[in-house]
All heavy atoms as TSV, in Angstrom:
chain	resi	resn	atom	element	x	y	z
A	1	MET	N	N	-6.232	-7.236	18.262
A	1	MET	CA	C	-5.359	-7.775	17.127
A	1	MET	C	C	-6.291	-7.674	15.858
A	1	MET	O	O	-7.402	-8.017	15.855
A	1	MET	CB	C	-5.035	-9.118	17.397
A	1	MET	CG	C	-4.317	-9.794	16.319
A	1	MET	SD	S	-3.615	-11.387	16.627
A	1	MET	CE	C	-2.056	-10.993	17.121
A	2	ILE	N	N	-5.636	-6.943	14.818
A	2	ILE	CA	C	-6.286	-6.717	13.694
A	2	ILE	C	C	-6.843	-8.115	12.901
A	2	ILE	O	O	-7.857	-8.167	12.413
A	2	ILE	CB	C	-5.444	-5.831	12.664
A	2	ILE	CG1	C	-5.373	-4.483	13.302
A	2	ILE	CG2	C	-6.167	-5.902	11.325
A	2	ILE	CD1	C	-4.490	-3.561	12.573
A	3	GLY	N	N	-5.981	-9.080	12.916
A	3	GLY	CA	C	-6.119	-10.424	12.332
A	3	GLY	C	C	-7.391	-11.011	12.737
A	3	GLY	O	O	-7.912	-11.935	12.151
A	4	ARG	N	N	-7.957	-10.668	13.946
A	4	ARG	CA	C	-9.183	-11.309	14.489
A	4	ARG	C	C	-10.472	-10.449	14.208
A	4	ARG	O	O	-11.535	-10.797	14.579
A	4	ARG	CB	C	-9.020	-11.511	15.925
A	4	ARG	CG	C	-7.904	-12.499	16.279
A	4	ARG	CD	C	-7.916	-12.827	17.677
A	4	ARG	NE	N	-6.816	-13.964	17.940
A	4	ARG	CZ	C	-6.266	-14.043	19.070
A	4	ARG	NH1	N	-6.648	-13.391	20.137
A	4	ARG	NH2	N	-5.276	-15.049	19.107
A	5	LEU	N	N	-10.257	-9.319	13.530
A	5	LEU	CA	C	-11.506	-8.560	13.081
A	5	LEU	C	C	-12.142	-9.142	12.028
A	5	LEU	O	O	-11.494	-9.846	11.225
A	5	LEU	CB	C	-11.003	-7.119	12.770
A	5	LEU	CG	C	-10.361	-6.164	13.930
A	5	LEU	CD1	C	-9.865	-5.012	13.373
A	5	LEU	CD2	C	-11.365	-6.004	15.040
A	6	PRO	N	N	-13.387	-8.615	11.784
A	6	PRO	CA	C	-14.063	-9.141	10.512
A	6	PRO	C	C	-13.360	-8.604	9.351
A	6	PRO	O	O	-12.608	-7.494	9.418
A	6	PRO	CB	C	-15.475	-8.333	10.671
A	6	PRO	CG	C	-15.701	-8.177	12.166
A	6	PRO	CD	C	-14.222	-8.010	12.663
A	7	LEU	N	N	-13.486	-9.269	8.257
A	7	LEU	CA	C	-12.716	-8.874	7.014
A	7	LEU	C	C	-12.860	-7.456	6.580
A	7	LEU	O	O	-11.869	-6.838	6.182
A	7	LEU	CB	C	-12.967	-9.825	5.825
A	7	LEU	CG	C	-12.301	-9.690	4.603
A	7	LEU	CD1	C	-10.775	-9.822	4.872
A	7	LEU	CD2	C	-12.743	-10.607	3.457
A	8	ASP	N	N	-14.011	-6.994	6.615
A	8	ASP	CA	C	-14.196	-5.549	6.127
A	8	ASP	C	C	-13.545	-4.544	7.113
A	8	ASP	O	O	-12.890	-3.528	6.599
A	8	ASP	CB	C	-15.791	-5.127	6.171
A	8	ASP	CG	C	-16.480	-5.336	7.448
A	8	ASP	OD1	O	-16.059	-6.187	8.288
A	8	ASP	OD2	O	-17.411	-4.515	7.633
A	9	GLU	N	N	-13.425	-4.928	8.411
A	9	GLU	CA	C	-12.616	-4.112	9.229
A	9	GLU	C	C	-11.126	-4.131	9.032
A	9	GLU	O	O	-10.302	-3.267	9.219
A	9	GLU	CB	C	-13.030	-4.359	10.685
A	9	GLU	CG	C	-14.366	-3.913	11.100
A	9	GLU	CD	C	-14.748	-4.163	12.478
A	9	GLU	OE1	O	-13.831	-4.181	13.377
A	9	GLU	OE2	O	-15.930	-4.641	12.788
A	10	GLN	N	N	-10.701	-5.410	8.683
A	10	GLN	CA	C	-9.208	-5.664	8.388
A	10	GLN	C	C	-8.896	-4.810	7.169
A	10	GLN	O	O	-7.859	-4.164	7.079
A	10	GLN	CB	C	-9.034	-7.143	8.109
A	10	GLN	CG	C	-9.010	-7.929	9.355
A	10	GLN	CD	C	-8.756	-9.385	8.991
A	10	GLN	OE1	O	-7.769	-9.699	8.244
A	10	GLN	NE2	N	-9.493	-10.362	9.532
A	11	LEU	N	N	-9.744	-4.877	6.123
A	11	LEU	CA	C	-9.416	-4.061	4.865
A	11	LEU	C	C	-9.437	-2.614	5.213
A	11	LEU	O	O	-8.600	-1.871	4.592
A	11	LEU	CB	C	-10.487	-4.441	3.863
A	11	LEU	CG	C	-10.447	-5.950	3.351
A	11	LEU	CD1	C	-11.578	-6.160	2.356
A	11	LEU	CD2	C	-9.083	-6.066	2.591
A	12	ALA	N	N	-10.308	-2.067	5.972
A	12	ALA	CA	C	-10.332	-0.742	6.340
A	12	ALA	C	C	-9.046	-0.311	7.041
A	12	ALA	O	O	-8.501	0.759	6.809
A	12	ALA	CB	C	-11.614	-0.303	7.199
A	13	ALA	N	N	-8.575	-1.159	7.973
A	13	ALA	CA	C	-7.282	-1.006	8.696
A	13	ALA	C	C	-6.230	-0.807	7.732
A	13	ALA	O	O	-5.299	-0.067	7.853
A	13	ALA	CB	C	-7.087	-1.952	9.827
A	14	LEU	N	N	-6.116	-1.833	6.798
A	14	LEU	CA	C	-5.093	-1.827	5.798
A	14	LEU	C	C	-5.066	-0.547	4.940
A	14	LEU	O	O	-3.988	0.077	4.618
A	14	LEU	CB	C	-5.106	-3.070	4.818
A	14	LEU	CG	C	-4.056	-3.329	3.699
A	14	LEU	CD1	C	-2.708	-3.419	4.384
A	14	LEU	CD2	C	-4.483	-4.470	3.041
A	15	LYS	N	N	-6.244	-0.239	4.476
A	15	LYS	CA	C	-6.392	1.020	3.669
A	15	LYS	C	C	-5.802	2.221	4.491
A	15	LYS	O	O	-5.169	3.042	4.001
A	15	LYS	CB	C	-7.883	1.179	3.146
A	15	LYS	CG	C	-7.988	2.309	2.332
A	15	LYS	CD	C	-9.576	2.439	1.960
A	15	LYS	CE	C	-9.696	3.741	0.902
A	15	LYS	NZ	N	-11.072	3.825	0.505
A	16	SER	N	N	-6.084	2.214	5.683
A	16	SER	CA	C	-5.785	3.364	6.541
A	16	SER	C	C	-4.222	3.439	6.629
A	16	SER	O	O	-3.636	4.620	6.598
A	16	SER	CB	C	-6.362	3.220	7.912
A	16	SER	OG	O	-5.907	4.227	8.794
A	17	VAL	N	N	-3.624	2.339	6.831
A	17	VAL	CA	C	-2.161	2.321	6.989
A	17	VAL	C	C	-1.527	2.609	5.592
A	17	VAL	O	O	-0.626	3.372	5.556
A	17	VAL	CB	C	-1.694	0.895	7.543
A	17	VAL	CG1	C	-0.179	0.760	7.221
A	17	VAL	CG2	C	-2.156	0.667	8.863
A	18	LEU	N	N	-1.941	2.000	4.540
A	18	LEU	CA	C	-1.439	2.282	3.138
A	18	LEU	C	C	-1.587	3.750	2.760
A	18	LEU	O	O	-0.790	4.311	2.025
A	18	LEU	CB	C	-1.895	1.313	2.147
A	18	LEU	CG	C	-1.731	-0.120	2.375
A	18	LEU	CD1	C	-2.338	-0.946	1.249
A	18	LEU	CD2	C	-0.133	-0.333	2.336
A	19	SER	N	N	-2.672	4.446	3.303
A	19	SER	CA	C	-2.872	5.683	2.728
A	19	SER	C	C	-1.908	6.741	3.506
A	19	SER	O	O	-1.747	7.923	3.069
A	19	SER	CB	C	-4.360	6.116	3.159
A	19	SER	OG	O	-4.505	6.243	4.600
A	20	ARG	N	N	-1.169	6.398	4.381
A	20	ARG	CA	C	-0.045	7.090	4.853
A	20	ARG	C	C	1.125	7.267	4.081
A	20	ARG	O	O	2.039	8.163	4.292
A	20	ARG	CB	C	0.310	6.488	6.303
A	20	ARG	CG	C	-0.806	6.489	7.441
A	20	ARG	CD	C	-0.341	5.644	8.631
A	20	ARG	NE	N	-0.772	6.376	9.726
A	20	ARG	CZ	C	-0.338	5.885	11.027
A	20	ARG	NH1	N	0.415	4.964	11.068
A	20	ARG	NH2	N	-0.709	6.631	11.984
A	21	ASN	N	N	1.178	6.389	3.046
A	21	ASN	CA	C	2.289	6.497	2.112
A	21	ASN	C	C	1.979	7.264	0.989
A	21	ASN	O	O	1.277	6.858	-0.022
A	21	ASN	CB	C	2.764	5.009	1.764
A	21	ASN	CG	C	3.875	5.057	0.745
A	21	ASN	OD1	O	4.231	5.990	0.128
A	21	ASN	ND2	N	4.668	3.922	0.869
A	22	GLU	N	N	2.476	8.627	0.952
A	22	GLU	CA	C	2.086	9.437	-0.104
A	22	GLU	C	C	2.545	9.223	-1.430
A	22	GLU	O	O	2.020	9.475	-2.461
A	22	GLU	CB	C	2.407	10.890	0.386
A	22	GLU	CG	C	3.935	11.235	0.339
A	22	GLU	CD	C	4.635	10.833	1.699
A	22	GLU	OE1	O	3.947	10.366	2.640
A	22	GLU	OE2	O	5.767	10.951	1.699
A	23	VAL	N	N	3.729	8.441	-1.604
A	23	VAL	CA	C	4.212	8.067	-2.773
A	23	VAL	C	C	3.337	7.012	-3.407
A	23	VAL	O	O	3.009	6.888	-4.460
A	23	VAL	CB	C	5.770	7.544	-2.649
A	23	VAL	CG1	C	6.252	7.030	-4.057
A	23	VAL	CG2	C	6.589	8.756	-2.109
A	24	LEU	N	N	2.955	5.961	-2.516
A	24	LEU	CA	C	2.068	4.877	-2.949
A	24	LEU	C	C	0.792	5.490	-3.525
A	24	LEU	O	O	0.222	4.980	-4.569
A	24	LEU	CB	C	1.790	3.970	-1.792
A	24	LEU	CG	C	0.740	2.828	-2.094
A	24	LEU	CD1	C	1.185	2.061	-3.248
A	24	LEU	CD2	C	0.591	2.055	-0.867
A	25	LEU	N	N	0.150	6.473	-2.839
A	25	LEU	CA	C	-1.044	7.113	-3.331
A	25	LEU	C	C	-0.795	7.767	-4.700
A	25	LEU	O	O	-1.736	7.617	-5.512
A	25	LEU	CB	C	-1.583	8.131	-2.331
A	25	LEU	CG	C	-2.013	7.591	-0.914
A	25	LEU	CD1	C	-2.388	8.684	-0.006
A	25	LEU	CD2	C	-3.126	6.490	-0.970
A	26	GLU	N	N	0.308	8.336	-4.976
A	26	GLU	CA	C	0.554	9.002	-6.173
A	26	GLU	C	C	0.777	7.943	-7.230
A	26	GLU	O	O	0.188	8.112	-8.389
A	26	GLU	CB	C	1.765	9.829	-6.056
A	26	GLU	CG	C	2.140	10.584	-7.364
A	26	GLU	CD	C	1.029	11.635	-7.848
A	26	GLU	OE1	O	0.346	12.119	-6.924
A	26	GLU	OE2	O	1.093	12.042	-8.991
A	27	VAL	N	N	1.421	6.837	-6.949
A	27	VAL	CA	C	1.704	5.642	-7.892
A	27	VAL	C	C	0.136	5.165	-8.280
A	27	VAL	O	O	-0.099	4.838	-9.481
A	27	VAL	CB	C	2.484	4.648	-7.317
A	27	VAL	CG1	C	2.350	3.329	-8.167
A	27	VAL	CG2	C	3.950	5.117	-7.217
A	28	LEU	N	N	-0.627	4.902	-7.382
A	28	LEU	CA	C	-1.979	4.346	-7.600
A	28	LEU	C	C	-2.651	5.372	-8.422
A	28	LEU	O	O	-3.358	4.939	-9.353
A	28	LEU	CB	C	-2.768	4.128	-6.405
A	28	LEU	CG	C	-2.146	3.078	-5.425
A	28	LEU	CD1	C	-2.788	3.106	-4.131
A	28	LEU	CD2	C	-2.309	1.712	-6.083
A	29	HIS	N	N	-2.693	6.577	-8.122
A	29	HIS	CA	C	-3.353	7.555	-8.905
A	29	HIS	C	C	-3.035	7.614	-10.324
A	29	HIS	O	O	-3.680	7.597	-11.256
A	29	HIS	CB	C	-3.276	9.026	-8.216
A	29	HIS	CG	C	-3.809	10.072	-9.031
A	29	HIS	ND1	N	-5.151	10.414	-9.052
A	29	HIS	CD2	C	-3.220	11.098	-9.773
A	29	HIS	CE1	C	-5.380	11.371	-9.819
A	29	HIS	NE2	N	-4.285	11.802	-10.368
A	30	ARG	N	N	-1.657	7.698	-10.542
A	30	ARG	CA	C	-1.145	7.688	-11.932
A	30	ARG	C	C	-1.302	6.446	-12.610
A	30	ARG	O	O	-1.600	6.558	-13.803
A	30	ARG	CB	C	0.402	7.962	-11.922
A	30	ARG	CG	C	0.812	9.396	-11.417
A	30	ARG	CD	C	2.116	9.602	-11.454
A	30	ARG	NE	N	2.548	10.928	-11.028
A	30	ARG	CZ	C	3.825	11.531	-11.233
A	30	ARG	NH1	N	4.626	10.977	-11.940
A	30	ARG	NH2	N	4.020	12.674	-10.589
A	31	ALA	N	N	-1.179	5.218	-12.076
A	31	ALA	CA	C	-1.506	4.034	-12.712
A	31	ALA	C	C	-2.895	3.902	-13.103
A	31	ALA	O	O	-3.215	3.336	-14.266
A	31	ALA	CB	C	-1.057	2.878	-11.702
A	32	ALA	N	N	-3.879	4.334	-12.296
A	32	ALA	CA	C	-5.215	4.363	-12.658
A	32	ALA	C	C	-5.447	5.112	-13.929
A	32	ALA	O	O	-6.442	4.901	-14.797
A	32	ALA	CB	C	-6.041	4.791	-11.584
A	33	GLY	N	N	-4.740	6.118	-14.134
A	33	GLY	CA	C	-4.967	7.013	-15.264
A	33	GLY	C	C	-4.281	6.533	-16.550
A	33	GLY	O	O	-4.567	7.098	-17.625
A	34	LEU	N	N	-3.629	5.441	-16.545
A	34	LEU	CA	C	-2.933	4.906	-17.657
A	34	LEU	C	C	-3.784	3.945	-18.519
A	34	LEU	O	O	-3.471	3.772	-19.688
A	34	LEU	CB	C	-1.728	4.194	-17.325
A	34	LEU	CG	C	-0.530	4.902	-16.643
A	34	LEU	CD1	C	0.546	4.081	-16.185
A	34	LEU	CD2	C	-0.014	5.938	-17.703
A	35	GLY	N	N	-4.830	3.535	-17.995
A	35	GLY	CA	C	-5.832	2.615	-18.784
A	35	GLY	C	C	-5.186	1.275	-18.935
A	35	GLY	O	O	-5.696	0.697	-19.970
A	36	LEU	N	N	-4.475	0.802	-18.130
A	36	LEU	CA	C	-3.755	-0.425	-18.288
A	36	LEU	C	C	-4.814	-1.566	-17.939
A	36	LEU	O	O	-5.631	-1.399	-16.941
A	36	LEU	CB	C	-2.493	-0.625	-17.534
A	36	LEU	CG	C	-1.368	0.365	-17.674
A	36	LEU	CD1	C	-0.408	0.161	-16.612
A	36	LEU	CD2	C	-0.748	-0.056	-19.043
A	37	PRO	N	N	-4.869	-2.788	-18.659
A	37	PRO	CA	C	-5.731	-3.766	-18.336
A	37	PRO	C	C	-5.232	-4.604	-17.088
A	37	PRO	O	O	-4.200	-4.960	-16.988
A	37	PRO	CB	C	-5.839	-4.659	-19.584
A	37	PRO	CG	C	-4.361	-4.453	-20.080
A	37	PRO	CD	C	-4.038	-2.922	-19.755
A	38	GLY	N	N	-6.104	-4.730	-16.151
A	38	GLY	CA	C	-5.891	-5.673	-14.921
A	38	GLY	C	C	-4.588	-5.282	-14.227
A	38	GLY	O	O	-3.794	-6.209	-13.780
A	39	TRP	N	N	-4.258	-4.081	-14.106
A	39	TRP	CA	C	-2.935	-3.642	-13.395
A	39	TRP	C	C	-3.206	-3.836	-11.867
A	39	TRP	O	O	-4.193	-3.830	-11.308
A	39	TRP	CB	C	-2.519	-2.206	-13.678
A	39	TRP	CG	C	-3.465	-1.224	-13.176
A	39	TRP	CD1	C	-4.731	-0.737	-13.891
A	39	TRP	CD2	C	-3.468	-0.582	-11.957
A	39	TRP	NE1	N	-5.281	0.241	-13.018
A	39	TRP	CE2	C	-4.578	0.416	-11.884
A	39	TRP	CE3	C	-2.507	-0.579	-11.039
A	39	TRP	CZ2	C	-4.777	1.144	-10.809
A	39	TRP	CZ3	C	-2.783	0.347	-9.854
A	39	TRP	CH2	C	-3.959	1.107	-9.837
A	40	TYR	N	N	-2.001	-3.928	-11.336
A	40	TYR	CA	C	-1.921	-4.017	-9.727
A	40	TYR	C	C	-0.614	-3.461	-9.277
A	40	TYR	O	O	0.427	-3.695	-10.070
A	40	TYR	CB	C	-2.286	-5.250	-9.170
A	40	TYR	CG	C	-1.473	-6.458	-9.738
A	40	TYR	CD1	C	-0.420	-6.904	-8.924
A	40	TYR	CD2	C	-1.826	-7.131	-10.819
A	40	TYR	CE1	C	0.384	-8.046	-9.475
A	40	TYR	CE2	C	-1.053	-8.242	-11.368
A	40	TYR	CZ	C	0.053	-8.618	-10.602
A	40	TYR	OH	O	0.803	-9.724	-11.045
A	41	VAL	N	N	-0.478	-3.060	-8.017
A	41	VAL	CA	C	0.828	-2.860	-7.440
A	41	VAL	C	C	1.220	-3.981	-6.639
A	41	VAL	O	O	0.598	-4.638	-5.943
A	41	VAL	CB	C	0.683	-1.610	-6.517
A	41	VAL	CG1	C	1.978	-1.260	-5.764
A	41	VAL	CG2	C	0.266	-0.276	-7.353
A	42	THR	N	N	2.540	-4.444	-6.816
A	42	THR	CA	C	3.024	-5.645	-6.185
A	42	THR	C	C	3.312	-5.532	-4.673
A	42	THR	O	O	3.271	-4.369	-4.251
A	42	THR	CB	C	4.154	-6.190	-6.934
A	42	THR	OG1	O	5.232	-5.246	-6.904
A	42	THR	CG2	C	3.902	-6.514	-8.313
A	43	ALA	N	N	3.514	-6.508	-3.963
A	43	ALA	CA	C	3.551	-6.649	-2.501
A	43	ALA	C	C	4.561	-5.865	-1.734
A	43	ALA	O	O	4.491	-5.497	-0.685
A	43	ALA	CB	C	3.464	-8.051	-2.067
A	44	GLY	N	N	5.754	-5.733	-2.476
A	44	GLY	CA	C	6.906	-5.266	-1.775
A	44	GLY	C	C	6.711	-3.896	-1.128
A	44	GLY	O	O	6.951	-3.650	0.199
A	45	CYS	N	N	6.160	-2.872	-1.834
A	45	CYS	CA	C	6.002	-1.565	-1.320
A	45	CYS	C	C	4.791	-1.565	-0.241
A	45	CYS	O	O	4.844	-0.876	0.694
A	45	CYS	CB	C	5.697	-0.492	-2.450
A	45	CYS	SG	S	4.218	-0.743	-3.505
A	46	LEU	N	N	3.735	-2.411	-0.513
A	46	LEU	CA	C	2.797	-2.652	0.425
A	46	LEU	C	C	3.215	-3.092	1.815
A	46	LEU	O	O	2.867	-2.626	2.800
A	46	LEU	CB	C	1.587	-3.482	-0.203
A	46	LEU	CG	C	1.067	-3.038	-1.570
A	46	LEU	CD1	C	0.084	-4.028	-2.156
A	46	LEU	CD2	C	0.497	-1.732	-1.532
A	47	PHE	N	N	3.918	-4.266	1.696
A	47	PHE	CA	C	4.452	-4.866	2.893
A	47	PHE	C	C	5.255	-3.959	3.624
A	47	PHE	O	O	5.184	-3.786	4.879
A	47	PHE	CB	C	5.263	-6.104	2.572
A	47	PHE	CG	C	5.925	-6.698	3.686
A	47	PHE	CD1	C	5.347	-7.523	4.512
A	47	PHE	CD2	C	7.309	-6.372	3.881
A	47	PHE	CE1	C	6.153	-8.133	5.693
A	47	PHE	CE2	C	8.134	-6.877	5.034
A	47	PHE	CZ	C	7.398	-7.661	5.825
A	48	GLN	N	N	6.227	-3.277	2.965
A	48	GLN	CA	C	7.137	-2.416	3.655
A	48	GLN	C	C	6.394	-1.180	4.317
A	48	GLN	O	O	6.830	-0.803	5.399
A	48	GLN	CB	C	8.153	-1.886	2.639
A	48	GLN	CG	C	9.409	-1.102	3.370
A	48	GLN	CD	C	10.244	-2.110	4.344
A	48	GLN	OE1	O	10.428	-3.070	3.902
A	48	GLN	NE2	N	10.442	-1.538	5.462
A	49	THR	N	N	5.418	-0.626	3.659
A	49	THR	CA	C	4.616	0.440	4.253
A	49	THR	C	C	4.008	-0.069	5.473
A	49	THR	O	O	4.086	0.657	6.544
A	49	THR	CB	C	3.490	0.905	3.261
A	49	THR	OG1	O	4.094	1.329	2.095
A	49	THR	CG2	C	2.714	1.928	3.885
A	50	VAL	N	N	3.325	-1.201	5.450
A	50	VAL	CA	C	2.838	-1.726	6.782
A	50	VAL	C	C	3.778	-1.900	7.826
A	50	VAL	O	O	3.556	-1.553	9.026
A	50	VAL	CB	C	1.971	-3.074	6.522
A	50	VAL	CG1	C	1.534	-3.653	7.674
A	50	VAL	CG2	C	0.789	-2.799	5.483
A	51	TRP	N	N	4.900	-2.525	7.493
A	51	TRP	CA	C	6.019	-2.751	8.456
A	51	TRP	C	C	6.477	-1.427	9.064
A	51	TRP	O	O	6.675	-1.337	10.207
A	51	TRP	CB	C	7.119	-3.449	7.742
A	51	TRP	CG	C	8.132	-3.902	8.729
A	51	TRP	CD1	C	9.538	-3.306	8.828
A	51	TRP	CD2	C	8.167	-4.911	9.676
A	51	TRP	NE1	N	10.166	-3.992	9.910
A	51	TRP	CE2	C	9.409	-4.862	10.397
A	51	TRP	CE3	C	7.215	-5.755	10.139
A	51	TRP	CZ2	C	9.744	-5.778	11.441
A	51	TRP	CZ3	C	7.489	-6.656	11.182
A	51	TRP	CH2	C	8.754	-6.671	11.783
A	52	ASN	N	N	6.661	-0.472	8.169
A	52	ASN	CA	C	7.131	0.851	8.648
A	52	ASN	C	C	6.161	1.475	9.739
A	52	ASN	O	O	6.726	1.960	10.668
A	52	ASN	CB	C	7.245	1.807	7.513
A	52	ASN	CG	C	8.573	1.463	6.633
A	52	ASN	OD1	O	9.474	0.759	7.081
A	52	ASN	ND2	N	8.533	1.816	5.328
A	53	VAL	N	N	4.943	1.420	9.325
A	53	VAL	CA	C	3.956	1.908	10.134
A	53	VAL	C	C	3.853	1.268	11.544
A	53	VAL	O	O	3.884	1.811	12.605
A	53	VAL	CB	C	2.516	2.048	9.574
A	53	VAL	CG1	C	1.444	2.473	10.568
A	53	VAL	CG2	C	2.496	3.037	8.363
A	54	ALA	N	N	3.961	-0.013	11.358
A	54	ALA	CA	C	3.962	-0.796	12.743
A	54	ALA	C	C	5.089	-0.682	13.518
A	54	ALA	O	O	5.079	-0.902	14.775
A	54	ALA	CB	C	3.809	-2.272	12.322
A	55	THR	N	N	6.274	-0.248	12.995
A	55	THR	CA	C	7.435	-0.085	13.732
A	55	THR	C	C	7.881	1.384	13.872
A	55	THR	O	O	9.079	1.750	14.178
A	55	THR	CB	C	8.613	-0.820	13.019
A	55	THR	OG1	O	8.842	-0.396	11.782
A	55	THR	CG2	C	8.465	-2.434	13.115
A	56	ASP	N	N	6.862	2.321	13.701
A	56	ASP	CA	C	7.076	3.786	13.936
A	56	ASP	C	C	8.171	4.378	13.050
A	56	ASP	O	O	8.879	5.241	13.532
A	56	ASP	CB	C	7.266	4.085	15.366
A	56	ASP	CG	C	6.141	3.676	16.354
A	56	ASP	OD1	O	4.958	4.026	15.860
A	56	ASP	OD2	O	6.336	3.167	17.465
A	57	ARG	N	N	8.191	3.789	11.875
A	57	ARG	CA	C	9.079	4.575	10.854
A	57	ARG	C	C	8.251	5.359	9.886
A	57	ARG	O	O	7.089	5.174	9.827
A	57	ARG	CB	C	9.903	3.473	10.064
A	57	ARG	CG	C	10.894	2.730	10.941
A	57	ARG	CD	C	11.808	1.771	10.068
A	57	ARG	NE	N	12.688	1.040	10.924
A	57	ARG	CZ	C	12.630	-0.269	11.141
A	57	ARG	NH1	N	11.666	-1.093	10.651
A	57	ARG	NH2	N	13.604	-0.805	11.814
A	58	HIS	N	N	8.866	6.228	9.144
A	58	HIS	CA	C	8.259	6.864	8.119
A	58	HIS	C	C	7.609	5.904	7.160
A	58	HIS	O	O	8.320	4.928	6.745
A	58	HIS	CB	C	9.200	7.956	7.397
A	58	HIS	CG	C	8.415	8.870	6.447
A	58	HIS	ND1	N	8.043	8.560	5.135
A	58	HIS	CD2	C	7.851	10.092	6.796
A	58	HIS	CE1	C	7.493	9.547	4.658
A	58	HIS	NE2	N	7.243	10.535	5.657
A	59	PRO	N	N	6.379	6.137	6.660
A	59	PRO	CA	C	5.757	5.083	5.790
A	59	PRO	C	C	6.688	4.703	4.510
A	59	PRO	O	O	6.467	3.606	4.038
A	59	PRO	CB	C	4.463	5.688	5.348
A	59	PRO	CG	C	4.117	6.570	6.617
A	59	PRO	CD	C	5.485	7.093	6.953
A	60	THR	N	N	7.371	5.610	3.925
A	60	THR	CA	C	8.190	5.357	2.789
A	60	THR	C	C	9.662	4.764	3.089
A	60	THR	O	O	10.303	4.494	2.024
A	60	THR	CB	C	8.158	6.698	1.815
A	60	THR	OG1	O	8.854	7.621	2.620
A	60	THR	CG2	C	6.914	7.015	1.448
A	61	SER	N	N	9.975	4.721	4.281
A	61	SER	CA	C	11.369	4.248	4.651
A	61	SER	C	C	11.669	2.961	3.959
A	61	SER	O	O	11.008	1.959	4.194
A	61	SER	CB	C	11.492	4.233	6.200
A	61	SER	OG	O	12.753	3.774	6.532
A	62	GLY	N	N	12.978	2.933	3.424
A	62	GLY	CA	C	13.407	1.712	2.813
A	62	GLY	C	C	12.824	1.273	1.443
A	62	GLY	O	O	13.141	0.251	0.974
A	63	ILE	N	N	11.840	1.992	0.882
A	63	ILE	CA	C	11.173	1.483	-0.154
A	63	ILE	C	C	11.874	2.111	-1.251
A	63	ILE	O	O	11.979	3.366	-1.535
A	63	ILE	CB	C	9.683	1.893	-0.242
A	63	ILE	CG1	C	8.976	1.349	1.001
A	63	ILE	CG2	C	9.048	1.521	-1.570
A	63	ILE	CD1	C	7.545	1.781	1.226
A	64	LYS	N	N	12.449	1.314	-2.329
A	64	LYS	CA	C	13.331	1.831	-3.373
A	64	LYS	C	C	12.610	1.925	-4.672
A	64	LYS	O	O	13.003	2.669	-5.576
A	64	LYS	CB	C	14.513	0.980	-3.501
A	64	LYS	CG	C	15.395	0.995	-2.366
A	64	LYS	CD	C	16.678	0.176	-2.490
A	64	LYS	CE	C	17.495	0.378	-1.213
A	64	LYS	NZ	N	18.673	-0.570	-1.261
A	65	ASP	N	N	11.420	1.092	-4.833
A	65	ASP	CA	C	10.661	1.173	-6.001
A	65	ASP	C	C	9.296	0.766	-5.746
A	65	ASP	O	O	9.010	0.140	-4.667
A	65	ASP	CB	C	11.322	0.293	-7.083
A	65	ASP	CG	C	11.516	-1.068	-6.751
A	65	ASP	OD1	O	10.857	-1.545	-5.711
A	65	ASP	OD2	O	12.190	-1.759	-7.450
A	66	TYR	N	N	8.462	1.060	-6.736
A	66	TYR	CA	C	7.040	0.742	-6.643
A	66	TYR	C	C	6.658	0.064	-7.928
A	66	TYR	O	O	6.687	0.700	-8.918
A	66	TYR	CB	C	6.229	1.982	-6.432
A	66	TYR	CG	C	6.373	2.662	-5.046
A	66	TYR	CD1	C	7.586	3.390	-4.843
A	66	TYR	CD2	C	5.376	2.562	-4.161
A	66	TYR	CE1	C	7.663	3.966	-3.518
A	66	TYR	CE2	C	5.511	3.084	-2.966
A	66	TYR	CZ	C	6.746	3.850	-2.647
A	66	TYR	OH	O	6.904	4.397	-1.420
A	67	ASP	N	N	6.507	-1.213	-7.921
A	67	ASP	CA	C	6.236	-2.051	-9.184
A	67	ASP	C	C	4.785	-2.047	-9.501
A	67	ASP	O	O	3.944	-2.469	-8.717
A	67	ASP	CB	C	6.904	-3.407	-8.975
A	67	ASP	CG	C	8.366	-3.286	-8.785
A	67	ASP	OD1	O	9.076	-2.529	-9.468
A	67	ASP	OD2	O	8.794	-4.112	-7.953
A	68	VAL	N	N	4.427	-1.741	-10.781
A	68	VAL	CA	C	3.147	-1.865	-11.300
A	68	VAL	C	C	3.216	-2.956	-12.317
A	68	VAL	O	O	3.973	-2.844	-13.318
A	68	VAL	CB	C	2.540	-0.454	-11.899
A	68	VAL	CG1	C	1.301	-0.721	-12.465
A	68	VAL	CG2	C	2.546	0.596	-10.829
A	69	PHE	N	N	2.391	-3.933	-12.220
A	69	PHE	CA	C	2.319	-5.060	-13.148
A	69	PHE	C	C	0.927	-4.957	-13.904
A	69	PHE	O	O	-0.078	-4.546	-13.314
A	69	PHE	CB	C	2.354	-6.458	-12.341
A	69	PHE	CG	C	3.804	-6.723	-12.106
A	69	PHE	CD1	C	4.426	-6.044	-11.159
A	69	PHE	CD2	C	4.355	-7.853	-12.679
A	69	PHE	CE1	C	5.715	-6.378	-10.736
A	69	PHE	CE2	C	5.603	-8.282	-12.391
A	69	PHE	CZ	C	6.399	-7.441	-11.328
A	70	TYR	N	N	0.999	-5.488	-15.154
A	70	TYR	CA	C	-0.334	-5.431	-15.971
A	70	TYR	C	C	-0.120	-6.563	-16.936
A	70	TYR	O	O	0.927	-7.068	-17.135
A	70	TYR	CB	C	-0.607	-4.062	-16.565
A	70	TYR	CG	C	0.502	-3.616	-17.602
A	70	TYR	CD1	C	0.248	-3.825	-18.880
A	70	TYR	CD2	C	1.602	-2.995	-17.168
A	70	TYR	CE1	C	1.248	-3.290	-19.761
A	70	TYR	CE2	C	2.599	-2.496	-18.023
A	70	TYR	CZ	C	2.385	-2.663	-19.326
A	70	TYR	OH	O	3.282	-2.240	-20.126
């Protein structure tokens, strides 16, 4: 169970799962280039990506938007 792993291993597992969503990777890449102060991607697309991977769906399935807050 991932939740019982040390934090660094949990973060590595999360990064591995999120990196399967090519749209999310593009959003992160583009947002990083905007020079916005303190920006972040909100949880909806992150949660849905994890859920999709855990349930053997395509990583982008059901995600209608990717919100960047700053």
